N, C-alpha and C positions, 0 to 999 in steps of 0.2 A: 847158695849156702844158707841164707837166712831161712828159706822155706824148709830145708832139711832140718835145721835146728828146731823150728816150730813143730814139725812133724814128730821129731824125736821127743819133744816135751809132751805132746799129746799121747804118744804111745806109753811113755813112762808113767804119766798120770793115770792112764787107763789100767795099767798093771797094778798100781798102788790101790786104786779104788776096787779093783776086782779081788784083791787079796784081803781087804778089810771085811770084817764081819758086819752084817747089816745091823746088828744090835750093839755094836761097839760104839762108844761115845768118848770123845776127847775129854780129858780131865784138865781143867785150867788150874794151875797152881799159883799161889801167892807166896811171897817170901816174908819171913819174920826173923828178927834178931833173937837168938837164944837168951841173951842177957840184956834186955832193953835198957837198963840203967847203967850198965858196965862201961868200962873203957875199952878202947880197941887194942891196946897193949900188944902190938906186934902181929895181930891177926889181919888178914886181908880186908880191905874196905869194900870189896865187891864179892857177892856170893859166887859159889861154883856154878857152872852151867846148869840152868834149870832143867830138870828131867822132863822128858816128853812121855806122857803116859795116857793110856786109854782104858776104859772100863767096859766089861761085858758081864753083867750080873755080878758074880763073886770072883771074877778074874780080872786082875790088873795087868796090863801089857806095858812093858817098858821098852823104849826105843833109844838105843845108843847111850846108855848110862854107863860111863866109864869109871865109876867110883862106887864104893860100898855105901849102903844106906841102912838105916834102921827105920822100919815102918812101924808106926804106932796108930792105933785106932782109939779115939776117945768117944764114949757114948754121950748121950744128950746131957748127962749130969757132969761131964768133964772127967769121968772116971776112965781109966785105961781098960779097954775091953779086949785088946789083942795087940801083941807086938811080935815082930820077927826081924831077923837079919836078912838083908837082900844083898848078896855079893855083886860086885861089878860084873857087867855083862849079862846079868839075868834078864830074860825076855818076858817072863810072866810069873805072877804070884797068885795062887788060888787061896782066897780067904775062906775061913771056915763057913760052911753052909748053915751053921747054927746061929750065925750073926744075921740079924735083920733089923731094919730101921735106919735112922739117920746117924751118921758118924762124922767126926772130924778126922780126916786122914792127915797124918804128919809124917814127913820124910826127913830124916836127919842124916846128912852126909857126914862121914867120919871126919873128926877133927875140924869141924866148921863151926863158926859162930852164928850161922844162919840155919834155918830149916824151912821147908816148903810145906804148905798146908792147903787144904780145901775141904769142902763138905761133900760127902758122897752118900748115896742111898743104896742099901743092900736089901 
């Protein structure tokens, strides 16, 4: 039984790696409080489940995100360069090809006191 389970893990792992694009890279997100000096005032003390995303050039791939998000890109000067709504269950978002350079990606779950962020290069 143990050997069957191990074989099954190898097969499933092989299917996952075969389906991933060779240029796709995992995006590691950090979490930050929307209102760092504010009070908790009835909001949950823990963030919603961290989204799992990957990037391939101007495409972001979302894995099992069961809540709505607002995606914001800030340029190197901290100015908003792009924003879009990402409905729950969306599997990918294609960012405009006119964007190039380094950006801060911010993902705001609806009605949350937290947001997720990271730096990306387009």
